N, C-alpha and C positions, 0 to 999 in steps of 0.2 A: 612424515605424508606430508604436504604444505597444502592446507586448507583455505589459505590465505587469498584473497583475491582483490584486483582493483576497480572501483567504481567512479569513473569520471575525477580521477587524482583522489580520491579517499579510498586508504586502505581496510579492508576489513578482515579482520582474522580468521573470518570464517564463510561464507555465503548465506548464512540464515540471518535474516531481517525478522525482529516482531512487529507485524502488520498493524497498522494505525486502528485505533477503534475495539482494539481485542485484546490490548496490554496496557491500556491506562496510560499513567508516567512510570510504572514499572515498581511503586513502591508495594505493591500487594503481592507481586510473582517473587522479590526480592526477601521477602520473609520465607519463601519457602526452598530458594535457592540462590546461589550467585549469577546475577542478571549477564554477569560480564561473559559467560559463555557465550551470549549470542554475537554476532559480528556488527549489530548494528540494532536499535531500535526507533522506530518511526511511532511517535508518541499519537496520542489520541489526539485527533483534527483538532485544530486550534483557528479563532476566529480574532479579529480584531478586538471587537467588545464580546462578554460573557455571553453566552447563550444557554437559557434553561432547558433546551432541546423540547423534542413532543411530549402530549399528554400518552399517560399508559392506555391500553398496553404497546411497549415498544418492541418484546420479542416474541417470536413464535417458533418454537419449535418444528421441524420436517422430519419427513421419512429418511431425508440423508442431509441435512445441514440446518440452517437456521432463517427466517428471514427476521431482519433487524429493522427499525425505523425509531432510533434513538432520537436523532435531529439534532447531531455536532453539540448534545450539551459540553459545556467546556468552560473553562474559569475565564478565559480570554488571554491575550497572546500577554500582557503585563503580567498578569498574575502567575504564569508560567515561568515568566522570567525568573520573577522575585523567588516565587516558593518552591519551584519544582526543578529548574535547571540547575542550580547549582548542586544539587543532589546528585541527579542524575549524570552531570558530568564527570562526577568520580568516579563512576561505575565502572569506568575501563573498556567501553564499547562506546559506535558511534552512534550520534543523534541526529536523529534525523526528524526536524520538525515538520508536522504536517498542517498546511496551511489552507482553511477552505473560505468563501467571503460568497456576498449577492450582490458585488459590484466590484468593480476592477480595482476603485479605490480603496476598497475593503481589504482586499489580496496584497497590493501593494505597501499600503500600510504595516500591517501583521508581517511581513516579509521583511521589510525594512526594519523592525523591531527585533525581531526574530534572528536575522542576518548579522544585527550589529552586537546580539548579546551573545553572539558564539557558536551558535548550533552549528554541527559538521556538514549538514545538509538541508536542504529544502525541497519537500515535497508536494507539489502544487494538486490540490483535488479539484477537479474541473469537472464534476460531477453534480456541479450546484447550480439550482435557477438562478439565471441573472435576472435580477428584477426591472432592470429599464429594457429586458426585450421580451417584456411578458412572460418569465418564467421560465423559457427556455432554456436548459441547460448549458454552460460554456461548453462543455465537451462533448455535442453533438452535434455540431457543424467545423469544418477546418476551419474557417473564416472568424469564428469567436473563439476556437483552441490555441488560434495563431496571436488574438488582440492580445488576451489576459497573460498569455504566456510571455508575450515581446514585453510588454509592460510592467510584469514583473522581472524580467531579465535586468533590464534597464536599472534597477532600483534592488536587486539581488547581490550581495557581495559571495557568497556561497554559492556549489556547486547546486544546480536546478532541477530537481527530476520532477516529471511532468505524469501524475496517473490518470488513466483512460477509463472512460466508461466502458462495459461493452455493449451497451444498448443502443449502438449505432448500426448502420448498413455496412460499412466500411471503415474498419478501425485501424488499417493503415494509412487512409489518407488524413485521420487526424493525427495519427503519430508523425507524419512525415510534416503536417504544418506546424505541429508543435518544435520539431527538431530545427524547423528553417526557421522560427522565432527564437532561438536561442535556448531550446531544453539542453542539457550536458546528459541526462539518461531519462528514461521512459519505463515508468512501473503499470503494470497490469494484471489481470483485471480488477476493476472495482465490481459490486455486485450486480447482478440481474435483477431487475425488476420482476416482485412475484404476488403472488395475492393468498391470503390465508384464510378459509372461512368456517365457520361455526354453524354445521349444516340444521343444529339444532334451534338454535337463534336467529340463523339465516343473515346474521351478520359480518363482517369481516373482523378479526380476530384482533386486528392491528387498528388502532383510533385513526392511525392516516389511511386506512385501507390496504395501500400499497407498501410495500417494502425491498430491503435488500437482500435478494437469494444468496447465502453463501456457505461452504462446505462442500464434501466429496461431489454432490449433485453436477457442479458446476465446472470439475477438473477438464472435461475434455474438452469443452469450449473453452476455457483457458489456455490451455495448451496449443488449441489450433493459433489461436490469436495471438498467442507469444511466438511462435515458430513464424507467423506472418508476419509480426512486427519487426522480428529479429532481422528477418530476409530483406525488408524494407527500409531501415533506417541504418544509421551508421554509428550513430551513440549505444553505450551498451543499453539492456533491457533488464529490468529487475522481473521475476514471474510471481505471479500468486493464483490462487486459486481452489482452494480445496484439498490443497497438500497435508497431507495426514501421518504419512510415514519416509524413511532418506530414498526409499525406490522413489516416491511422488517427486521429493526435490531435486533426486537427480534427474528424472525424466524432464522436467523444467529446464535444467542446465543442459541437458543434449537437446532441446527443442532451441535454444538459442539464448538462452537467459544465462545473464552472469552472477546474479543474487537470485534468492528467491525469497517472498515473505511469507511468514505462519502467521495465519488469523485464526479461523475458528475452532482450529484443534487445540489451541490455546484455552478457550472456554470450555470446551469436552476435556480436554488432560492439561491441568495447570505444568505439568511436567514435559508438555508436548515440546519444548525446545530442545532442552539437553537429551530427548529422546529420539529425537530426530537426527540430530547431530552426531548421534552414537551409532545410528543404524545407518548414514550416511557416509560414515567413516569406513564402517565396515564394509559395505558395499564396494567401496573403492578399492580395500583391501583384498577384497575377493577377485575384484578384477585388475588386479597389478596395475593400479595406477599411482602416479607420485603427487600427482597434484590434483586439485580441484579445478582449474583452467583446462585441464586434459579434456571432460566432460562436453566444455561448452559447445555448442555450435556442433555436436559431433553423429547429429541424426541423420543416417543413410535414409533415403528415401527411392534410391533405383539399385 
């Protein structure tokens, strides 16, 4: 059975990618199993300079997922290149550098460093506040999404994937703007904005008040947006949002994704990656499929 897939010229041995922010740089999971089983790993979000992240509490469990407001805590692009990338590059899986920033110059500088250092792909997190536009997220308007994508494209020597926020009125407009500005692939969805309250103290549980909702609760919304986006752009789409099983992964592929990212499931079940891969392979065998690409975009709507 052929589990490999092509993502804008990068070959993945299988369509499963560990999602940024839920897998660190892979070291902790590699103590449990060989992380080379993943098709790819999108590392913890990196900024040009180190970031301490938000004050606690930064995580809140919900009925069917979790809220997080970690605040992009990371050692910075230079330290990642020095201490993490050499180790990760030997693990036999595609290395995707997720990059965030608060100004276009921040994005470009980090991407230039990481691209030159030899990561396989760049994933651009545009769900970040643009400090020069009053804190409005780069990814909430087509114009700003295109501006940051175009600037990064000019300094990026690797395939460029843009990660979209679902907190918009028309996600296809953002996706088209990113594609036209030079994105080689689109990944979605990032987290939905949510709030958790402690009724006894009458205070928010997260120090930052709101956070990003992920996990099974967002899966129907994610599937809908992946399907819409896959039908609106010509570049490959990577889907994510609440994938817990091999069947979940298959559904995203059927909706039009070329590959999928596994996020919150890794936190609930550290062995989620190899388990979901095994379940996906079993599903394909049951369906009599010879390759994973036979699933991609096979949704029947009439």
